[in-house]
N, C-alpha and C positions, 0 to 999 in steps of 0.2 A: 373402310379407313378407321372408323371408331374402334373397331375390334383390334386393329394393330396398335393404335395409340394406347388402348387400355392395357394390352400386354406389355408394352414397353414401360408404361407407368408402373404397373405392378412389379415388373422385373427390376426396375431401378430401386424401388422401395425395398424389395427383398434382397437386392444387391447390397444395400447398406447393412442389412442383417447378416448377409453372407460374409461381409468383411469381418464382422465380429466373430463369426464361427470359424473363419479362416485363421484368426489369431489363436484360438484355443485348439482347434483340430489339427492344423498343419504346423503352426509354429511351436505351441506349448505341448502338443500331444496330450491334451487334457479333454476328456469327454464331458464337457460342461452342459448339463441339462437345465441350468438356470435360465437358459434362453427362453424356454416355454413360459417362464414367469416374468422375465425382464422385458420382453416384448409388450405384453399387455400393461406392465407397469409404466412404461413410457406413455402409452395411450391413456391410462388412468390419470396420470399426473397432468397430461395435456388437457383432458376433458375437464378436470377439476379446476385448473387455472383459467381456462377459457370461460367457464361458467362463472368464475369469480370476477371476470372483466379484465384479465391480464392481456397485454399485447400478445397476439398468437406467435409472433417471431421469438419472443422471450421463452416460449414453451420449449423451443428446440434445445437450448443449453440446459434448461431445467430438467427435461426428460433425460438428457445424456448423463447428467450428474446423479439423477436418481438411479439409473441403470448402473452407473459406475459404483455407487454405494452398494448395490445388490451384489455386484461382482466382488467387491472387497469383502463382503460378508462371506461369500462362498470361499474366497481365498483364505480367510481367517479360520473358517471351519476346517478346511483342508490342511493348512500349514500349522496353525497353532493348536488345533484340537486333534491333529493326527488322524483325521477321518479320511477314508479313501476318496479319490477324486470323484468317481461316479456317484457315491453316496452323498458327498458334500453338495453336489449339484441337485440331486433329488431332494435333499432336505430344504435347500433354499427355494427350489421351485415350489414345493409344497407350502412353505411359509408365505411366499409371495402371493399366493391365491387369496389368502386372508388380507394381506396388505393392500392388494389391488382393490378389494371390495371396500376396505376402510377408506382408501384414498378417494375412490370415485363416489362412494356413498351408496351405490347400487350396482347391479350387474349389467345395466344398460343405460347409457347416457347419450341421448340424441343432441347433435350440435347443428342441425339444419338452420336454426334461426340465429346462430352465433357467427361472429366474425372469425374467420380462420385465415391462414396464410394464402389459401387458394380462393377465398371468397371474402372480399372486404371492399369497403368504399374506395380505398386508394387504387386498387387494381381496376375498378370499374371506370375511374376517372382517367387513368393513364392508358388503359387498353379498352376503350369503349366499343370499338368495332372489330376486335380480334376474337376469333372463336375461342370460348372458354377452354375447350379441350387442349388447345395448343399452349395457352398460357399455363395451365396446370402442368402439362408435360415439361415445359421450359423451367418452371420452378423446381419440380422434382429432380430434373436433370442437374440444375445448379446445386441443390443440396447434396445430391449423390457425388457430383464432381468435387465439391469442396471436401467432403468426407474422405474420398479416395486420395486426393492430393495431400491432405494433412496426414493421413495414415502413411502414405509412401514417404513423405518427409520425415516423419517420426522414426520409421524403421531404418532410416539412413543415419540416425543420431547414435551416440554412444549408448543410450538407454535402449534404443531399438535393437542394436547389435547384441546387447546383453539378453534381451528378450528372446532373440533367435537362438542364442547360445544355450539358454535354459532347456529348450526343447531338444537341441542336438546333443549337448554334452554338459550335464549339470556340474560335473567335477571341474570343468574349465571355469565356470563362474565362481566356484568356491576358490579355485587357485588364484583368481583375480581379486580375492578378498572382498567379494560381494555376496550378500545373502540371497541365495537362490529362492528362498521362500518369499521374500519381499518383491522380487522380480516377478514371480508367478502371480502374486496378488495384484501387482500393477497391470500385468497382461490381462488378467480376468476383469479388472475394473474397466480397462479400455474396451475390451470385447463386449461386455454387457452394456457399456455406455452406448456403443454403436447400435446394438440391438434395440435398446430403448429409444434411441433416436429414430430408428426405423418405425417403431410402434407409434411415435409421436406423429410422424409424416402420414402413416397409414390411417391413423385416427382422423386426422384433418382432411385426408383425401376422401375418406368414406363418410365423413360427417357424423360419426357415431363411435362411441366406445362400447365394446362388448367384452365381457369377462373371458369368453371362450376364444377371443381373437388370437391368442398365443398358442392354441392347440396345434401341434404339428409344425411349429416354427423351426425346431431343430432339424426335422426331417427335410424341410425346404432348404434350410441353410446348408446342411451337409450335402444334399443333392447338388446345390448350386456350386459349392466348392469342389466337389468331385468332378463335376462336368467341366467347370472352368479350368481347373488345374490340369485335367486330362487334355483339353484342347490346347492349353499353353505348351504342354509337352510335344504335342503334334506340330504346332506352328513353329516351335523353337528348332525343329529339325529342318525347316525350310530355310534356304540361303538368306532371303531378306530378313529373316527374324532370328538368326542364329545368335546375334548379340542380345542377351537377355535384357539389357538396359533400354532397348528400343521400345518394347511393350512390356509393361509391368504385369506381374501375375494378377494383381488386383483388378486390372482391366478385364481379364478373362473371368474372374470371379463374377463380375457384373454380367458379362456375356453368358455365363453359365446360368445365372438367375433368370435372365430374359428368355433363354432357350427352354428352361424348365417351365416357366410360367406359360410360354407359348405352347408347349406340349400339353399342359393341363387345360389351357384355353381351347385348343383344338379338340381335345377329348370331350369337353363339355358342349361345345358347339355342334360338332359333327357326329358324335356318337352318343349313346345313351349315358346319362350322368353317372350311372353305376360303374361305368368302364374307366373313369378318370384315373383311379388309383392304379389299375392294371396297366393302362397305357403309359403312365408315368414310370412305373416300375420297369416296364419293358425298354423304355427310353434310356433309363439310367443303366440297366443291364447291357444294352447295346453299346453305350459309351465305354463301359468297363471292359467288355469283350474286345472292342476295338483297340483299347490301350494295351490289352494283353497281346494282341496280334502284333502291334508295333514293337512291344518289348521283346517278343520272341524273335522278330526280324532283326532287331539290333544285336541280340545275343548271337545269332547265326553269323552276322557280319564280323563280329569280334572273333569268333572261332575260325572263320576263313582267313582273316588277316593274321591270326596267330600261327 
């Protein structure tokens, strides 16, 4: 049971990260590698503030805004300095390595003796007899649910529709007398804010900040988004789910993150550790092949009806 709870916890945390990647990868069509730097940035800010005695709950918005600032910098490099999207992310990711070390003070900051959102006197008083694992899972689920609901709400606003339009048709945004560059910068700030928020939660869940915690974050995020959006396409074909407003795509992004972490968890537990990457790759390949089969089946149906 602890194994399952651990997978769901990790999946929900990386699901928050995947929400940020979903904005850049699916909505903006922007290959943003800043993620590998903004994830540990959120963790570094969290560790630094907790060490200084700040309320651990206040580290959540602090981490979000630090990540948003990193996203704004990436956007400014791309929009104002006319640097290509991929290169702007690489530049910012490289710079953030030094920033993270400066913020945290060192490459490893343990928090085992500190008060965190998952380990504090208040929780021990309110839930004295509850198994700690369930409390931790409940709090992570709460943070993930709030992040998802707020993002869903934002995407339904005028600004959210402009954000979607930039990825689909930049000329439409220009025709509406809006600056597409500013919209991109806004999207990158929200994306990296969510990624840094995930780093904040991860740091407090693990009770440690490590400078290498962001390595491979973009891969996990992309895999979660691809798996989640692929599953959404499959479920949207079923009669109960044909109305897309019943279940939002963001829900499946979280499901994709949980499935991906389950795949890596099973690989580590039941196979040799060296096989983890291979099994994860095969899982992702299987999802993509499955989607290709569904797409080909749809094309055949269209030809028959024609």
